[in-house]
C-alpha positions in Angstrom: 28.4 3.6 15.8 28.2 6.9 14.0 30.6 8.1 11.4 32.4 5.8 9.0 31.8 2.7 11.1 28.1 3.4 11.1 28.1 3.9 7.4 29.9 0.5 6.8 27.4 -1.3 9.1 24.4 0.2 7.3 25.9 -0.6 3.9 26.4 -4.2 4.9 22.8 -4.3 6.2 21.6 -3.8 2.7 23.4 -7.0 1.7 21.8 -9.1 4.5 18.8 -10.5 2.7 17.3 -12.4 5.7 17.2 -9.6 8.3 13.7 -8.7 9.2 14.1 -6.4 12.3 17.0 -4.1 13.2 17.5 -1.9 16.3 19.9 0.9 15.8 18.7 3.1 18.6 21.1 5.3 20.5 23.9 5.2 17.9 24.3 8.8 16.7 23.7 7.9 13.1 22.4 11.4 12.3 25.6 13.2 13.5 28.1 14.7 11.2 31.6 13.9 12.4 34.6 16.2 12.1 37.7 14.0 12.3 41.1 15.5 11.5 39.6 18.4 9.5 37.7 15.9 7.4 33.9 16.2 7.6 32.1 12.9 7.4 28.5 12.8 6.3 26.0 11.4 8.8 25.7 7.6 8.6 22.0 7.9 8.2 22.4 8.8 4.6 23.3 5.2 3.9 19.9 4.0 5.0 18.3 5.0 1.7 20.3 2.3 0.0 19.3 -0.2 2.6 15.6 0.5 1.9 16.2 0.2 -1.8 18.1 -3.1 -1.6 16.4 -5.0 1.2 13.4 -7.1 0.4 13.0 -8.6 3.9 13.5 -5.8 6.4 10.2 -5.1 8.0 11.0 -3.0 11.1 13.9 -0.6 12.0 14.3 1.3 15.3 16.3 4.6 14.8 15.4 6.2 18.1 17.7 8.8 19.7 20.1 9.0 16.8 20.2 12.8 16.4 18.4 12.6 13.1 17.3 15.9 11.7 15.2 17.0 8.7 18.1 16.2 6.3 18.2 12.7 7.7 14.4 12.4 7.4 14.6 13.5 3.8 17.0 10.7 3.0 14.9 8.2 4.9 11.7 9.3 3.2 13.3 8.8 -0.2 13.9 5.2 0.7 10.5 4.8 2.3 8.9 5.8 -1.0 10.6 2.9 -2.7 10.8 0.1 0.0 9.0 -3.1 -0.7 9.2 -4.7 2.7 9.5 -2.1 5.5 6.3 -1.9 7.6 7.5 0.1 10.7 10.1 2.7 11.5 10.7 4.1 15.0 12.2 7.6 15.2 11.4 8.5 18.8 13.8 11.1 20.3 15.0 12.7 17.1 14.5 16.4 16.3 12.7 15.9 13.0 10.0 18.5 13.6 6.5 18.5 12.1 8.0 19.1 8.7 9.9 15.8 9.0 6.8 14.0 10.1 4.9 15.3 7.1 7.8 14.2 4.9 7.6 10.7 6.3 3.8 10.6 5.9 4.1 11.8 2.2 6.7 9.1 1.6 4.4 6.4 3.1 1.5 7.6 0.9 3.6 7.6 -2.2 5.0 4.1 -1.7 3.4 1.9 -4.5 3.7 -1.3 -2.5 1.6 0.2 0.4 3.5 -2.1 2.8 4.7 0.8 5.0 2.0 1.3 7.6 3.5 2.6 10.8 6.1 5.2 11.9 6.6 6.1 15.5 7.8 9.6 16.6 7.9 11.4 19.9 5.2 14.0 19.7 7.1 16.7 21.6 10.0 16.6 19.2 7.6 16.4 16.2 6.0 19.7 17.1 9.1 21.9 17.4 9.0 23.6 14.1 6.3 25.8 12.7 7.0 25.5 9.0 4.3 24.0 6.9 6.3 23.7 3.7 7.9 20.4 2.7 11.7 20.8 2.7 13.2 21.3 -0.8 16.9 21.3 0.2 17.8 23.4 -2.9 15.7 21.5 -5.4 12.9 23.3 -7.2 10.6 20.5 -8.3 8.6 23.0 -10.4 11.7 23.7 -12.5 13.8 20.5 -12.4 15.6 21.7 -15.5 17.2 24.5 -13.5 21.0 24.5 -13.0 22.2 22.8 -9.8 25.6 22.5 -8.2 25.9 19.0 -6.7 29.0 17.3 -5.3 28.7 13.6 -6.3 31.2 12.8 -3.5 28.4 13.6 -1.0 25.6 11.1 -0.4 23.0 13.8 0.2 23.8 15.5 -3.2 23.6 12.1 -5.0 20.2 11.6 -3.4 19.1 15.1 -4.6 20.2 14.1 -8.1 18.1 10.9 -7.9 15.1 13.0 -6.8 15.6 15.3 -9.8 15.8 12.3 -12.2 12.7 10.6 -10.8 
């Protein structure tokens, strides 16, 4: 259910106020689609909004969705602000050790302290050797710097939110 359909499903998930557990494993939510020369952003970018809107979702399984560090960055933004999520499963995604650190930092920064458990596959978590947290073009030491952001792209909107926090 990757692509536009995956995005629509994840958007509607944010409106479902009674859902407590969701299994989206094996759905290619982290894949960028090229359809008729139009590049669609990965569906996983919509998950940030789900975490911000949902007050009942406690567990989500995102195993084997081709989620990379960009997807983890988006997920971590939502994890920092979720009030209900307690567990996220990311087994089988190439997030690397940087992605794992990004998730851990998000869990630590969550003021509700509800988020207590994330599951990753150790072999995929150790594939990168970088120790720096990803910045994705944002210099948090100089947030007043000039940035070129395309507000038509979910990832750029998320970067703007991060700058304004």
